KOLLO-906744 format. One record per residue (C-alpha): residue in one letter; z, y, x. Coordinates in steps of 0.001 Angstrom, whole numbers, plus 500000, padded with zeros to 6 digits. Example, Ala and Ser with C-alpha at 12.3 -4.5 7.8 and 13.67 -1.06 7.14 Angstrom:
<rs>
@rest A up 507800 north 495500 east 512300
@rest S up 507140 north 498940 east 513670
</rs>
This chain:
<rs>
@rest X up 822966 north 077047 east 474316
@rest X up 825272 north 076112 east 477130
@rest X up 828792 north 075012 east 476355
@rest X up 831721 north 075644 east 478614
@rest X up 833896 north 072902 east 480065
@rest X up 837614 north 072915 east 479443
@rest X up 839961 north 073087 east 482427
@rest X up 841394 north 069567 east 482199
@rest X up 844146 north 068452 east 484517
@rest X up 842555 north 065019 east 484666
@rest X up 839943 north 065381 east 487423
@rest X up 837787 north 062506 east 486195
@rest X up 837699 north 063874 east 482665
@rest X up 836492 north 067200 east 484026
@rest X up 833708 north 065513 east 485990
@rest X up 832547 north 063661 east 482876
@rest X up 832661 north 066853 east 480853
@rest X up 830758 north 068884 east 483468
@rest X up 827967 north 066300 east 483488
@rest X up 827744 north 066552 east 479713
@rest X up 827819 north 070353 east 479762
@rest X up 824535 north 070517 east 481648
@rest X up 822901 north 068306 east 479035
@rest X up 823979 north 070443 east 476087
@rest X up 823710 north 073878 east 477712
@rest X up 820513 north 075025 east 476068
@rest X up 820976 north 073379 east 472684
@rest X up 822660 north 074429 east 469504
@rest X up 822383 north 078194 east 469379
@rest X up 819440 north 079838 east 467705
@rest X up 818271 north 082891 east 469568
@rest X up 817751 north 086107 east 467719
@rest X up 815003 north 087329 east 470032
@rest X up 811289 north 086683 east 469758
@rest X up 809769 north 083496 east 471047
@rest X up 806810 north 084598 east 473124
@rest X up 805393 north 082947 east 476206
@rest X up 807203 north 085456 east 478454
@rest X up 810567 north 084473 east 476989
@rest X up 809698 north 080788 east 477315
@rest X up 808724 north 081199 east 480974
@rest X up 811893 north 083172 east 481727
@rest X up 813988 north 080505 east 480018
@rest X up 812224 north 077767 east 481981
@rest X up 812751 north 079715 east 485197
@rest X up 816436 north 080190 east 484353
@rest X up 816893 north 076478 east 483615
@rest X up 815187 north 075515 east 486884
@rest X up 817289 north 077994 east 488879
@rest X up 820442 north 076705 east 487199
@rest X up 819571 north 073065 east 487974
@rest X up 818887 north 073879 east 491618
@rest X up 822020 north 075981 east 492034
@rest X up 820236 north 079307 east 492528
@rest X up 822724 north 081262 east 490433
@rest X up 821706 north 084712 east 491667
@rest X up 818083 north 084077 east 490727
@rest X up 819215 north 082580 east 487401
@rest X up 821129 north 085796 east 486717
@rest X up 818035 north 087837 east 487526
@rest X up 816014 north 085716 east 485087
@rest X up 818600 north 086336 east 482379
@rest X up 818735 north 090052 east 483151
@rest X up 814963 north 090300 east 482711
@rest X up 815164 north 088350 east 479465
@rest X up 818001 north 090584 east 478266
@rest X up 815887 north 093690 east 478920
@rest X up 813134 north 092180 east 476783
@rest X up 815452 north 090797 east 474076
@rest X up 818831 north 092587 east 474151
@rest X up 819885 north 091036 east 470827
@rest X up 819365 north 087451 east 471986
@rest X up 822805 north 085876 east 471786
@rest X up 821699 north 082855 east 473819
@rest X up 821150 north 085133 east 476810
@rest X up 824653 north 086557 east 476457
@rest X up 826033 north 083027 east 476255
@rest X up 824086 north 081938 east 479326
@rest X up 825276 north 084967 east 481292
@rest X up 828815 north 084040 east 480309
@rest X up 828243 north 080512 east 481560
@rest X up 827026 north 081779 east 484940
@rest X up 830072 north 084026 east 485232
@rest X up 832301 north 081098 east 484251
@rest X up 830713 north 078880 east 486943
@rest X up 831381 north 081637 east 489492
@rest X up 835028 north 081935 east 488460
@rest X up 834539 north 085364 east 486904
@rest X up 836369 north 084570 east 483676
@rest X up 836940 north 088155 east 482616
@rest X up 833221 north 088916 east 482934
@rest X up 832371 north 085688 east 481082
@rest X up 834629 north 086774 east 478241
@rest X up 832900 north 090170 east 478194
@rest X up 829489 north 088504 east 477985
@rest X up 830658 north 086359 east 475065
@rest X up 832092 north 089468 east 473413
@rest X up 828647 north 091113 east 473664
@rest X up 827069 north 088136 east 471926
@rest X up 829796 north 088073 east 469290
@rest X up 829260 north 091788 east 468643
@rest X up 825730 north 090845 east 467589
@rest X up 826851 north 087869 east 465503
@rest X up 830657 north 087713 east 465026
@rest X up 830564 north 084416 east 463152
@rest X up 828375 north 082467 east 465579
@rest X up 830151 north 079122 east 465837
@rest X up 828741 north 078235 east 469256
@rest X up 829807 north 081516 east 470850
@rest X up 833240 north 081211 east 469255
@rest X up 833585 north 077635 east 470470
@rest X up 832609 north 078706 east 473990
@rest X up 835135 north 081516 east 473861
@rest X up 837779 north 078950 east 472895
@rest X up 836677 north 076807 east 475860
@rest X up 837010 north 079815 east 478126
@rest X up 840486 north 080519 east 476762
@rest X up 841508 north 076901 east 477346
@rest X up 840266 north 077151 east 480931
@rest X up 842383 north 080299 east 481367
@rest X up 845408 north 078594 east 479730
@rest X up 845333 north 080961 east 476769
@rest X up 845954 north 077991 east 474516
@rest X up 847257 north 079821 east 471456
@rest X up 844248 north 082147 east 471400
@rest X up 841902 north 079167 east 471783
@rest X up 843608 north 077313 east 468936
@rest X up 843380 north 080372 east 466690
@rest X up 839624 north 080610 east 467270
@rest X up 839147 north 076892 east 466688
@rest X up 841171 north 076932 east 463485
@rest X up 838893 north 079701 east 462218
@rest X up 835962 north 077288 east 462689
@rest X up 837462 north 074432 east 460664
@rest X up 835515 north 075417 east 457558
@rest X up 832183 north 075619 east 459410
@rest X up 829915 north 072665 east 458711
@rest X up 828536 north 070982 east 460613
@rest X up 831132 north 071469 east 463311
@rest X up 829815 north 072545 east 466703
@rest X up 829516 north 069723 east 469220
@rest X up 832884 north 068921 east 470788
@rest X up 834832 north 070944 east 468222
@rest X up 837325 north 068228 east 467257
@rest X up 838157 north 067411 east 470874
@rest X up 838672 north 071074 east 471736
@rest X up 840948 north 071545 east 468752
@rest X up 842895 north 068403 east 469695
@rest X up 843374 north 069746 east 473232
@rest X up 844479 north 073125 east 471912
@rest X up 846840 north 071353 east 469485
@rest X up 848326 north 069314 east 472330
@rest X up 848836 north 072313 east 474537
@rest X up 850504 north 074328 east 471772
@rest X up 852860 north 071555 east 470651
@rest X up 850996 north 070376 east 467538
@rest X up 851047 north 066753 east 468593
@rest X up 850623 north 065121 east 465190
@rest X up 847565 north 067238 east 464398
@rest X up 846142 north 066301 east 467798
@rest X up 846827 north 062613 east 467185
@rest X up 844938 north 062730 east 463869
@rest X up 841930 north 064445 east 465459
@rest X up 841828 north 062092 east 468434
@rest X up 842039 north 059034 east 466179
@rest X up 839200 north 060430 east 464050
@rest X up 837083 north 060950 east 467165
@rest X up 837780 north 057411 east 468342
@rest X up 836944 north 055974 east 464942
@rest X up 833481 north 057566 east 465282
@rest X up 833088 north 056956 east 469021
@rest X up 835513 north 054223 east 470176
@rest X up 834617 north 054629 east 473850
@rest X up 834958 north 058419 east 474061
@rest X up 836644 north 058789 east 477475
@rest X up 838225 north 062204 east 476909
@rest X up 839663 north 061319 east 473517
@rest X up 841132 north 058151 east 475028
@rest X up 842721 north 060087 east 477906
@rest X up 844347 north 062618 east 475611
@rest X up 845477 north 060024 east 473075
@rest X up 847073 north 058018 east 475881
@rest X up 849020 north 061133 east 476878
@rest X up 850400 north 061272 east 473367
@rest X up 851349 north 057602 east 473532
@rest X up 853322 north 058170 east 476737
@rest X up 855354 north 060894 east 475103
@rest X up 854401 north 063580 east 477601
@rest X up 851546 north 065967 east 477205
@rest X up 850219 north 067908 east 480157
@rest X up 847367 north 070421 east 479754
</rs>
Protein backbone atom coordinates (compact mmCIF):
# COMPACT_ATOMS: atom_id res chain seq x y z
CA UNK A 1 0.00 0.00 0.00
CA UNK A 2 1.22 3.46 -0.81
CA UNK A 3 2.10 5.82 1.99
CA UNK A 4 1.68 9.54 1.79
CA UNK A 5 4.52 12.01 2.23
CA UNK A 6 4.31 14.68 4.89
CA UNK A 7 4.46 18.33 3.82
CA UNK A 8 7.87 19.18 5.28
CA UNK A 9 9.19 22.71 5.15
CA UNK A 10 12.66 21.32 4.54
CA UNK A 11 12.75 20.81 0.76
CA UNK A 12 15.51 18.20 0.86
CA UNK A 13 13.69 16.15 3.48
CA UNK A 14 10.61 16.13 1.26
CA UNK A 15 12.63 14.91 -1.72
CA UNK A 16 14.09 12.07 0.35
CA UNK A 17 10.66 11.15 1.64
CA UNK A 18 9.05 11.22 -1.82
CA UNK A 19 11.70 8.83 -3.13
CA UNK A 20 10.96 6.48 -0.25
CA UNK A 21 7.20 6.76 -0.73
CA UNK A 22 7.39 5.19 -4.17
CA UNK A 23 9.29 2.23 -2.74
CA UNK A 24 6.74 1.51 -0.01
CA UNK A 25 3.56 2.41 -1.90
CA UNK A 26 2.31 -1.09 -2.58
CA UNK A 27 3.48 -2.75 0.62
CA UNK A 28 1.97 -3.17 4.03
CA UNK A 29 -1.77 -3.27 3.49
CA UNK A 30 -3.53 -6.55 2.93
CA UNK A 31 -6.27 -6.27 0.37
CA UNK A 32 -9.68 -7.60 1.15
CA UNK A 33 -10.50 -8.44 -2.46
CA UNK A 34 -9.78 -11.65 -4.31
CA UNK A 35 -6.40 -12.31 -5.83
CA UNK A 36 -7.13 -13.46 -9.36
CA UNK A 37 -5.04 -12.91 -12.45
CA UNK A 38 -7.29 -10.01 -13.53
CA UNK A 39 -6.61 -8.17 -10.27
CA UNK A 40 -2.89 -8.88 -10.58
CA UNK A 41 -2.78 -7.53 -14.14
CA UNK A 42 -4.74 -4.42 -13.16
CA UNK A 43 -2.39 -3.83 -10.23
CA UNK A 44 0.64 -4.28 -12.49
CA UNK A 45 -0.88 -1.89 -15.02
CA UNK A 46 -1.58 0.65 -12.26
CA UNK A 47 1.98 0.41 -10.94
CA UNK A 48 3.42 0.86 -14.43
CA UNK A 49 1.16 3.85 -15.13
CA UNK A 50 2.12 5.38 -11.79
CA UNK A 51 5.86 4.93 -12.46
CA UNK A 52 5.55 6.52 -15.89
CA UNK A 53 3.43 9.42 -14.68
CA UNK A 54 0.25 8.43 -16.53
CA UNK A 55 -2.04 9.34 -13.64
CA UNK A 56 -5.26 9.40 -15.66
CA UNK A 57 -4.64 5.88 -16.93
CA UNK A 58 -3.64 4.80 -13.40
CA UNK A 59 -6.97 6.12 -12.15
CA UNK A 60 -8.79 4.18 -14.85
CA UNK A 61 -6.95 1.01 -13.79
CA UNK A 62 -8.00 1.58 -10.19
CA UNK A 63 -11.58 2.33 -11.20
CA UNK A 64 -11.77 -0.98 -13.06
CA UNK A 65 -10.27 -2.80 -10.09
CA UNK A 66 -12.73 -1.07 -7.76
CA UNK A 67 -15.66 -2.25 -9.90
CA UNK A 68 -14.36 -5.81 -9.59
CA UNK A 69 -13.42 -5.55 -5.89
CA UNK A 70 -15.29 -2.67 -4.22
CA UNK A 71 -14.22 -3.81 -0.74
CA UNK A 72 -10.50 -3.75 -1.52
CA UNK A 73 -9.08 -1.14 0.83
CA UNK A 74 -5.78 -1.02 -1.07
CA UNK A 75 -7.62 0.38 -4.08
CA UNK A 76 -9.19 3.10 -1.94
CA UNK A 77 -5.77 3.92 -0.53
CA UNK A 78 -4.22 4.06 -4.00
CA UNK A 79 -7.00 6.32 -5.27
CA UNK A 80 -6.32 8.59 -2.31
CA UNK A 81 -2.64 8.66 -3.21
CA UNK A 82 -3.41 9.69 -6.79
CA UNK A 83 -5.70 12.46 -5.55
CA UNK A 84 -3.00 13.55 -3.09
CA UNK A 85 -0.39 13.71 -5.90
CA UNK A 86 -2.81 15.86 -7.92
CA UNK A 87 -3.36 18.25 -5.01
CA UNK A 88 -6.95 17.13 -4.47
CA UNK A 89 -6.64 16.71 -0.71
CA UNK A 90 -10.35 16.74 0.02
CA UNK A 91 -10.95 13.94 -2.48
CA UNK A 92 -7.97 12.01 -1.08
CA UNK A 93 -9.49 12.26 2.38
CA UNK A 94 -12.80 11.00 0.99
CA UNK A 95 -11.07 8.02 -0.61
CA UNK A 96 -9.37 7.17 2.69
CA UNK A 97 -12.71 7.54 4.46
CA UNK A 98 -14.20 4.97 2.05
CA UNK A 99 -11.43 2.52 2.91
CA UNK A 100 -11.80 3.22 6.62
CA UNK A 101 -15.55 2.60 6.36
CA UNK A 102 -14.65 -0.94 5.28
CA UNK A 103 -12.01 -1.38 7.99
CA UNK A 104 -12.04 1.43 10.60
CA UNK A 105 -9.01 0.11 12.47
CA UNK A 106 -6.69 -0.37 9.49
CA UNK A 107 -3.40 1.05 10.73
CA UNK A 108 -2.03 1.84 7.27
CA UNK A 109 -5.10 3.79 6.19
CA UNK A 110 -5.12 5.65 9.51
CA UNK A 111 -1.43 6.45 9.18
CA UNK A 112 -1.99 7.75 5.64
CA UNK A 113 -4.87 9.87 6.86
CA UNK A 114 -2.54 11.34 9.49
CA UNK A 115 0.01 12.04 6.74
CA UNK A 116 -2.68 13.78 4.73
CA UNK A 117 -3.67 15.86 7.75
CA UNK A 118 -0.04 16.84 8.33
CA UNK A 119 0.22 17.92 4.69
CA UNK A 120 -2.91 20.05 5.17
CA UNK A 121 -1.53 21.48 8.46
CA UNK A 122 -4.26 19.83 10.50
CA UNK A 123 -1.64 18.88 13.05
CA UNK A 124 -3.89 18.26 16.04
CA UNK A 125 -6.11 15.90 14.04
CA UNK A 126 -3.03 14.06 12.75
CA UNK A 127 -1.63 13.71 16.27
CA UNK A 128 -4.95 12.38 17.56
CA UNK A 129 -4.99 9.67 14.88
CA UNK A 130 -1.37 8.75 15.54
CA UNK A 131 -1.89 8.55 19.29
CA UNK A 132 -4.73 6.11 18.64
CA UNK A 133 -2.18 3.87 16.86
CA UNK A 134 0.33 3.77 19.72
CA UNK A 135 -0.99 0.44 20.97
CA UNK A 136 -0.84 -1.19 17.52
CA UNK A 137 2.06 -3.59 17.14
CA UNK A 138 4.02 -3.70 15.02
CA UNK A 139 3.82 0.00 14.30
CA UNK A 140 3.24 0.94 10.67
CA UNK A 141 6.38 2.01 8.82
CA UNK A 142 7.27 5.62 9.61
CA UNK A 143 4.87 5.82 12.55
CA UNK A 144 7.35 7.16 15.12
CA UNK A 145 8.61 9.89 12.79
CA UNK A 146 5.08 10.99 11.93
CA UNK A 147 4.15 11.14 15.60
CA UNK A 148 7.32 13.11 16.36
CA UNK A 149 6.44 15.62 13.62
CA UNK A 150 2.89 15.92 14.90
CA UNK A 151 4.25 16.35 18.45
CA UNK A 152 6.60 19.10 17.27
CA UNK A 153 3.90 20.95 15.42
CA UNK A 154 1.49 20.81 18.36
CA UNK A 155 4.01 21.94 20.97
CA UNK A 156 4.83 18.56 22.55
CA UNK A 157 8.56 19.03 22.18
CA UNK A 158 9.74 16.63 24.88
CA UNK A 159 7.63 13.79 23.48
CA UNK A 160 9.05 14.55 20.04
CA UNK A 161 12.60 14.57 21.39
CA UNK A 162 12.11 11.12 22.95
CA UNK A 163 10.72 9.67 19.71
CA UNK A 164 13.44 11.19 17.55
CA UNK A 165 16.17 9.90 19.87
CA UNK A 166 14.59 6.43 19.77
CA UNK A 167 14.56 6.54 15.97
CA UNK A 168 18.20 7.60 15.87
CA UNK A 169 19.20 4.88 18.30
CA UNK A 170 17.78 2.34 15.82
CA UNK A 171 18.89 4.15 12.66
CA UNK A 172 21.67 6.66 13.48
CA UNK A 173 21.78 8.07 9.95
CA UNK A 174 18.04 8.67 9.50
CA UNK A 175 18.07 12.03 7.68
CA UNK A 176 14.57 13.17 8.63
CA UNK A 177 14.95 12.33 12.30
CA UNK A 178 18.24 14.24 12.34
CA UNK A 179 16.65 17.30 10.70
CA UNK A 180 13.79 17.42 13.17
CA UNK A 181 15.99 16.74 16.19
CA UNK A 182 18.30 19.56 15.11
CA UNK A 183 15.28 21.88 15.04
CA UNK A 184 14.64 20.98 18.65
CA UNK A 185 18.26 21.66 19.53
CA UNK A 186 18.06 25.15 18.02
CA UNK A 187 15.08 26.00 20.18
CA UNK A 188 12.78 26.81 17.27
CA UNK A 189 10.45 24.37 15.64
CA UNK A 190 8.96 25.10 12.25
CA UNK A 191 6.51 22.67 10.60
